[in-house]
KOLDOLO-813300 format. One record per residue (C-alpha): residue number from 0; x, y, z. Coordinates in steps of 0.001 Angstrom, whole numbers, plus 500000, padded with zeros to 6 digits. Layout:
# residues N
+-----+--------+--------+--------+
:   i :     c1 :     c2 :     c3 :
+-----+--------+--------+--------+
: NUM :      X :      Y :      Z :
...
+-----+--------+--------+--------+
This chain:
# residues 331
+-----+--------+--------+--------+
:   i :     c1 :     c2 :     c3 :
+-----+--------+--------+--------+
:   0 : 093121 : 465793 : 051405 :
:   1 : 091460 : 467199 : 054739 :
:   2 : 090253 : 464739 : 057183 :
:   3 : 087548 : 464778 : 059366 :
:   4 : 090323 : 464168 : 062604 :
:   5 : 092379 : 467168 : 060827 :
:   6 : 089381 : 469513 : 061839 :
:   7 : 088906 : 467825 : 065188 :
:   8 : 092685 : 468603 : 066176 :
:   9 : 091885 : 472107 : 064771 :
:  10 : 088892 : 472963 : 066767 :
:  11 : 090393 : 470808 : 069703 :
:  12 : 087145 : 468924 : 069721 :
:  13 : 086310 : 464595 : 069352 :
:  14 : 085920 : 463521 : 065856 :
:  15 : 082651 : 462642 : 067143 :
:  16 : 081185 : 466287 : 067994 :
:  17 : 082635 : 467520 : 064334 :
:  18 : 080578 : 464194 : 063004 :
:  19 : 077069 : 465798 : 065299 :
:  20 : 078288 : 469167 : 063898 :
:  21 : 077942 : 468055 : 060106 :
:  22 : 074766 : 465936 : 061003 :
:  23 : 072783 : 467232 : 063297 :
:  24 : 074122 : 470984 : 064280 :
:  25 : 070968 : 471235 : 066802 :
:  26 : 072746 : 468391 : 069553 :
:  27 : 075855 : 470591 : 069631 :
:  28 : 076587 : 473320 : 071925 :
:  29 : 076811 : 476834 : 070502 :
:  30 : 080689 : 477058 : 071616 :
:  31 : 081355 : 473864 : 070221 :
:  32 : 079302 : 474642 : 066865 :
:  33 : 081526 : 477477 : 066290 :
:  34 : 084767 : 476477 : 066725 :
:  35 : 083874 : 473652 : 064805 :
:  36 : 082830 : 475777 : 062105 :
:  37 : 085944 : 477870 : 062170 :
:  38 : 088060 : 475111 : 061823 :
:  39 : 086162 : 473619 : 059007 :
:  40 : 086064 : 477047 : 056980 :
:  41 : 090211 : 477474 : 057919 :
:  42 : 090993 : 473945 : 056402 :
:  43 : 088309 : 473791 : 053732 :
:  44 : 087231 : 470814 : 054928 :
:  45 : 084855 : 468421 : 052447 :
:  46 : 083141 : 466091 : 054074 :
:  47 : 082179 : 463014 : 052062 :
:  48 : 078472 : 462761 : 052687 :
:  49 : 078038 : 459654 : 050559 :
:  50 : 080083 : 458029 : 053344 :
:  51 : 077974 : 459374 : 055966 :
:  52 : 074828 : 458369 : 055086 :
:  53 : 076020 : 454903 : 054574 :
:  54 : 077527 : 454803 : 057874 :
:  55 : 074691 : 455938 : 059128 :
:  56 : 071979 : 454213 : 057234 :
:  57 : 070257 : 457500 : 056837 :
:  58 : 070302 : 459724 : 053578 :
:  59 : 069746 : 463000 : 055291 :
:  60 : 066993 : 463528 : 052261 :
:  61 : 063176 : 464323 : 052957 :
:  62 : 060642 : 464360 : 050342 :
:  63 : 057840 : 466901 : 050272 :
:  64 : 055046 : 465524 : 048082 :
:  65 : 053247 : 468922 : 046535 :
:  66 : 050104 : 468660 : 044746 :
:  67 : 051000 : 471984 : 042837 :
:  68 : 053960 : 473591 : 043439 :
:  69 : 052637 : 476835 : 041717 :
:  70 : 050585 : 477662 : 044455 :
:  71 : 051468 : 480224 : 046826 :
:  72 : 050454 : 479070 : 050345 :
:  73 : 052617 : 475764 : 049289 :
:  74 : 055539 : 477824 : 049199 :
:  75 : 055253 : 479590 : 052732 :
:  76 : 054859 : 475773 : 054069 :
:  77 : 057849 : 474831 : 052065 :
:  78 : 059746 : 477414 : 053787 :
:  79 : 058544 : 476556 : 057405 :
:  80 : 060017 : 473021 : 056463 :
:  81 : 063402 : 473634 : 055011 :
:  82 : 064235 : 475818 : 057605 :
:  83 : 063640 : 472886 : 060319 :
:  84 : 065365 : 470920 : 057731 :
:  85 : 068391 : 472867 : 057113 :
:  86 : 069137 : 473221 : 060711 :
:  87 : 069064 : 469889 : 061249 :
:  88 : 071010 : 468236 : 058042 :
:  89 : 068652 : 467336 : 056278 :
:  90 : 067988 : 468057 : 052206 :
:  91 : 064418 : 468738 : 051309 :
:  92 : 063465 : 466887 : 047458 :
:  93 : 060212 : 468823 : 046197 :
:  94 : 057968 : 466508 : 044184 :
:  95 : 055093 : 467868 : 041923 :
:  96 : 052627 : 465310 : 042598 :
:  97 : 049945 : 467103 : 040380 :
:  98 : 048067 : 465534 : 042769 :
:  99 : 048621 : 462386 : 041872 :
: 100 : 048030 : 459083 : 043521 :
: 101 : 050601 : 457305 : 040879 :
: 102 : 052930 : 460059 : 041157 :
: 103 : 053005 : 460138 : 045241 :
: 104 : 053710 : 456665 : 045097 :
: 105 : 057074 : 457362 : 043055 :
: 106 : 058279 : 459220 : 046001 :
: 107 : 056866 : 456806 : 048733 :
: 108 : 058807 : 454398 : 046859 :
: 109 : 062345 : 456654 : 047670 :
: 110 : 061555 : 455991 : 050939 :
: 111 : 060892 : 452233 : 050966 :
: 112 : 064141 : 452020 : 049316 :
: 113 : 066239 : 454240 : 051457 :
: 114 : 066808 : 457481 : 049114 :
: 115 : 065277 : 459288 : 051555 :
: 116 : 064093 : 458879 : 055282 :
: 117 : 060769 : 460186 : 055300 :
: 118 : 057797 : 462282 : 053668 :
: 119 : 055574 : 465359 : 053944 :
: 120 : 052502 : 465344 : 052185 :
: 121 : 051019 : 468535 : 051338 :
: 122 : 047800 : 467155 : 049765 :
: 123 : 045458 : 466654 : 052472 :
: 124 : 044298 : 462970 : 053319 :
: 125 : 041334 : 461535 : 051664 :
: 126 : 040684 : 458094 : 052196 :
: 127 : 039385 : 456705 : 047967 :
: 128 : 042412 : 458549 : 046946 :
: 129 : 045853 : 458173 : 048944 :
: 130 : 049161 : 456736 : 048934 :
: 131 : 049561 : 456917 : 052753 :
: 132 : 049659 : 455930 : 055131 :
: 133 : 052079 : 452490 : 053970 :
: 134 : 053509 : 450661 : 056495 :
: 135 : 057385 : 451027 : 057082 :
: 136 : 056788 : 454645 : 055468 :
: 137 : 057615 : 457688 : 058012 :
: 138 : 055300 : 460484 : 056925 :
: 139 : 053585 : 463591 : 058287 :
: 140 : 050651 : 465476 : 056184 :
: 141 : 050778 : 469115 : 056804 :
: 142 : 048363 : 471834 : 055974 :
: 143 : 045613 : 468558 : 056264 :
: 144 : 042177 : 468182 : 057289 :
: 145 : 040030 : 466248 : 059829 :
: 146 : 040242 : 462253 : 060428 :
: 147 : 043383 : 461884 : 059244 :
: 148 : 044993 : 458271 : 060322 :
: 149 : 049017 : 459532 : 060519 :
: 150 : 050557 : 462216 : 062277 :
: 151 : 049221 : 465456 : 060963 :
: 152 : 049317 : 469371 : 061369 :
: 153 : 046167 : 471651 : 060412 :
: 154 : 043979 : 474433 : 061554 :
: 155 : 040358 : 473836 : 062523 :
: 156 : 039212 : 475118 : 058646 :
: 157 : 035431 : 474208 : 059442 :
: 158 : 035631 : 476536 : 062649 :
: 159 : 037847 : 479643 : 059972 :
: 160 : 035042 : 479114 : 057813 :
: 161 : 032370 : 479852 : 060226 :
: 162 : 034340 : 482794 : 061649 :
: 163 : 034152 : 484039 : 057939 :
: 164 : 030052 : 483691 : 057336 :
: 165 : 029197 : 484723 : 060384 :
: 166 : 031566 : 488259 : 059841 :
: 167 : 029576 : 488701 : 056489 :
: 168 : 026564 : 487931 : 058574 :
: 169 : 027201 : 490468 : 061210 :
: 170 : 027496 : 492932 : 057711 :
: 171 : 023942 : 492255 : 056467 :
: 172 : 024575 : 489611 : 054238 :
: 173 : 022305 : 486790 : 053507 :
: 174 : 022817 : 486075 : 050191 :
: 175 : 026514 : 484827 : 050486 :
: 176 : 028087 : 482664 : 047490 :
: 177 : 030865 : 480155 : 047624 :
: 178 : 034122 : 479584 : 045257 :
: 179 : 034543 : 476149 : 046568 :
: 180 : 037796 : 474096 : 045832 :
: 181 : 037197 : 470767 : 043799 :
: 182 : 033971 : 469165 : 045778 :
: 183 : 035628 : 466101 : 046483 :
: 184 : 038802 : 468105 : 047866 :
: 185 : 038883 : 467067 : 051803 :
: 186 : 039462 : 470958 : 052544 :
: 187 : 036392 : 471923 : 050738 :
: 188 : 034244 : 469585 : 052277 :
: 189 : 035406 : 470631 : 055715 :
: 190 : 034881 : 474587 : 055133 :
: 191 : 031873 : 474034 : 053397 :
: 192 : 030853 : 472288 : 056704 :
: 193 : 031635 : 475285 : 058720 :
: 194 : 030047 : 477739 : 055787 :
: 195 : 026573 : 475427 : 056014 :
: 196 : 026940 : 475489 : 060224 :
: 197 : 026557 : 479159 : 060143 :
: 198 : 024302 : 479406 : 057488 :
: 199 : 022024 : 477070 : 059724 :
: 200 : 022850 : 478828 : 063017 :
: 201 : 021716 : 482576 : 061470 :
: 202 : 018379 : 480896 : 059600 :
: 203 : 019606 : 481639 : 056408 :
: 204 : 018343 : 478551 : 054001 :
: 205 : 021068 : 476961 : 051937 :
: 206 : 021193 : 477752 : 048188 :
: 207 : 023359 : 475224 : 046320 :
: 208 : 022721 : 477659 : 043182 :
: 209 : 025036 : 480247 : 044248 :
: 210 : 027895 : 477598 : 044934 :
: 211 : 030391 : 477472 : 041938 :
: 212 : 033462 : 474930 : 041889 :
: 213 : 036798 : 476125 : 041567 :
: 214 : 039916 : 474360 : 041965 :
: 215 : 042087 : 476767 : 043962 :
: 216 : 043687 : 478585 : 041083 :
: 217 : 043233 : 481819 : 040111 :
: 218 : 041963 : 481299 : 036504 :
: 219 : 038809 : 479195 : 038328 :
: 220 : 037911 : 482207 : 040379 :
: 221 : 038306 : 484662 : 037182 :
: 222 : 036028 : 482121 : 035546 :
: 223 : 033203 : 481857 : 038667 :
: 224 : 033072 : 485401 : 038855 :
: 225 : 031433 : 485153 : 035193 :
: 226 : 028766 : 482676 : 036298 :
: 227 : 027739 : 484590 : 038962 :
: 228 : 027529 : 488182 : 036770 :
: 229 : 025266 : 486157 : 034655 :
: 230 : 022846 : 485095 : 037849 :
: 231 : 019648 : 486922 : 038085 :
: 232 : 019932 : 486786 : 041723 :
: 233 : 023643 : 486989 : 042454 :
: 234 : 024645 : 487069 : 046051 :
: 235 : 025880 : 490317 : 047418 :
: 236 : 029369 : 488700 : 049219 :
: 237 : 031087 : 485622 : 048271 :
: 238 : 033436 : 483319 : 050688 :
: 239 : 036209 : 481964 : 048679 :
: 240 : 038438 : 478980 : 049612 :
: 241 : 041350 : 479831 : 049034 :
: 242 : 043235 : 483781 : 048178 :
: 243 : 044021 : 482721 : 044533 :
: 244 : 040333 : 482355 : 043531 :
: 245 : 039308 : 485133 : 045322 :
: 246 : 042007 : 487435 : 043553 :
: 247 : 040805 : 486213 : 040410 :
: 248 : 037395 : 486701 : 041358 :
: 249 : 038010 : 490431 : 042251 :
: 250 : 039790 : 490936 : 039104 :
: 251 : 036751 : 489525 : 036979 :
: 252 : 034171 : 491395 : 038694 :
: 253 : 036390 : 494829 : 038687 :
: 254 : 036545 : 494212 : 034690 :
: 255 : 032478 : 493881 : 034511 :
: 256 : 032183 : 497473 : 036608 :
: 257 : 031397 : 496011 : 039566 :
: 258 : 032773 : 497994 : 042805 :
: 259 : 034666 : 495797 : 045315 :
: 260 : 033394 : 495803 : 048266 :
: 261 : 030094 : 498291 : 047436 :
: 262 : 028708 : 495900 : 044948 :
: 263 : 030294 : 492287 : 046139 :
: 264 : 032024 : 491628 : 049612 :
: 265 : 034672 : 488913 : 049087 :
: 266 : 036823 : 487037 : 050991 :
: 267 : 039421 : 484371 : 050921 :
: 268 : 041620 : 481784 : 052688 :
: 269 : 045220 : 481478 : 053712 :
: 270 : 046745 : 484767 : 053665 :
: 271 : 049088 : 484719 : 050902 :
: 272 : 051283 : 487683 : 050186 :
: 273 : 049393 : 489313 : 047309 :
: 274 : 046700 : 489709 : 049539 :
: 275 : 047654 : 492759 : 051189 :
: 276 : 048844 : 494316 : 047838 :
: 277 : 045604 : 494084 : 045330 :
: 278 : 043196 : 496652 : 044863 :
: 279 : 041123 : 496344 : 047135 :
: 280 : 043020 : 494243 : 049974 :
: 281 : 041813 : 490825 : 050586 :
: 282 : 040026 : 490340 : 053510 :
: 283 : 041090 : 486460 : 054781 :
: 284 : 041948 : 483532 : 057135 :
: 285 : 045329 : 483980 : 057954 :
: 286 : 046812 : 480122 : 058348 :
: 287 : 050240 : 480026 : 059621 :
: 288 : 051947 : 478324 : 056634 :
: 289 : 055221 : 478518 : 057892 :
: 290 : 054582 : 477197 : 061381 :
: 291 : 052604 : 474276 : 059845 :
: 292 : 055560 : 473591 : 057627 :
: 293 : 057963 : 473962 : 061132 :
: 294 : 056121 : 471939 : 062908 :
: 295 : 055300 : 468851 : 060169 :
: 296 : 059543 : 468866 : 060111 :
: 297 : 060029 : 468706 : 063551 :
: 298 : 057547 : 466081 : 064036 :
: 299 : 058821 : 464294 : 060698 :
: 300 : 062497 : 464457 : 062495 :
: 301 : 061459 : 462959 : 065769 :
: 302 : 059336 : 460222 : 064030 :
: 303 : 062933 : 459465 : 062390 :
: 304 : 064708 : 459550 : 064945 :
: 305 : 062287 : 456618 : 066246 :
: 306 : 060315 : 458914 : 068702 :
: 307 : 056983 : 457368 : 069747 :
: 308 : 055687 : 460257 : 071722 :
: 309 : 054678 : 462257 : 068915 :
: 310 : 051349 : 462944 : 068550 :
: 311 : 049068 : 462186 : 066171 :
: 312 : 047445 : 465304 : 065449 :
: 313 : 048471 : 469531 : 065726 :
: 314 : 046030 : 472060 : 065586 :
: 315 : 047683 : 475433 : 065077 :
: 316 : 045212 : 478826 : 065759 :
: 317 : 044196 : 480461 : 062737 :
: 318 : 043827 : 484396 : 062721 :
: 319 : 040874 : 486055 : 060580 :
: 320 : 041992 : 489321 : 059296 :
: 321 : 039707 : 492289 : 058220 :
: 322 : 040618 : 493964 : 055194 :
: 323 : 039197 : 496403 : 052263 :
: 324 : 037320 : 493902 : 050263 :
: 325 : 034431 : 493589 : 052291 :
: 326 : 031583 : 495975 : 053923 :
: 327 : 027984 : 496504 : 055387 :
: 328 : 025464 : 495317 : 052517 :
: 329 : 024132 : 498172 : 050309 :
: 330 : 020399 : 498841 : 051256 :
+-----+--------+--------+--------+
C-alpha cells in the first residue's frame, strides 16, 4: 500500500509538505502543489482521511444550516461557501433546518461533539428564536441582518429597500404596495424599515392595507397577487421582498390579464438567475450571494484557526438593477 512517505519521495518533498497539500493546499506554493499532485496521481495514493482528522483534532468539516434548501438565493451563497471550503481542504455538510431552532440544535451538537469544526448559518439572527451564538461553537451568520451578536456577513437591507422605493417614487408612483416575507423575519423587518423611511421622506402616508405577508416562496407571491387584484384601490407598483415572490406575483397578475409593467410595476430582491429570463425581466436588488458565501467561509476558517482579529461584521455592497418590470405610472 502506498504511503505518504512514498509520495514525498516521488515528489522530492517532505512528508509535512504532502500533509499540507492534503489538508490545506492554499498554504503550499504552486510549484510544490503541482509536484505533490503529480506524485499522488502517479502512485494512486489514497490518504487515510479518518486518521488525519484524528491526529489534527479537526474534522475538516463545516456545517451550513439552510432554512430552506429549495430557495434559489441560498443556492448561490452555498456555491461561494463550497469554493472556499474545497480550496482549503474542508467538506461542507448541508443541514436543511426548515426554519426550526430544534433542527439547528442538532447541527450545533455536531460541533460540540467535534464531528464538525464550525457552522455557517443562513437564517438571520432573531433574538427570541435562535440556536446561536453558543459558547464553544464557532459560527458565522451569512446573509444576515443588523445587530447580529456574532460574526456576520450581510448587505444593508434597509438602504437597499429604500433605494427601490425611491426609484418607484421617481417614476411617479405614490401608492406602492409590498409583498413582505414573514413579518417577524429580521430581513422583512429591515426591508420594511427602508420602505417606510422612503415613504416618509417623500411625504407619502404609510398604508398598511396594501401590505401583504408572504413567506419568500413563489406560491406566496402568486397568492398575494390574487389579494391585490381584489382591492378596490390597489397599488400601482409593488415592492416584493425577494425575487421568488415577485415572479410568483407577476405570473398571477398576468393570468388575470394585467400588463406588466403598464398596469403594475413590480420589483424584487436578490437577483436570482430567473430574473433575467422571466418575461418581463425583473427589476431587483442584486445581493452578492456568492461573495457572501466566500466571505463567510473565509471568516469561519480563520476563526477555526484561532484568528482573533476577524471583524464582527462584513457589510458588502449591493446593486440595484433596472429591467423591464417597472415603468413610469400610467396617468
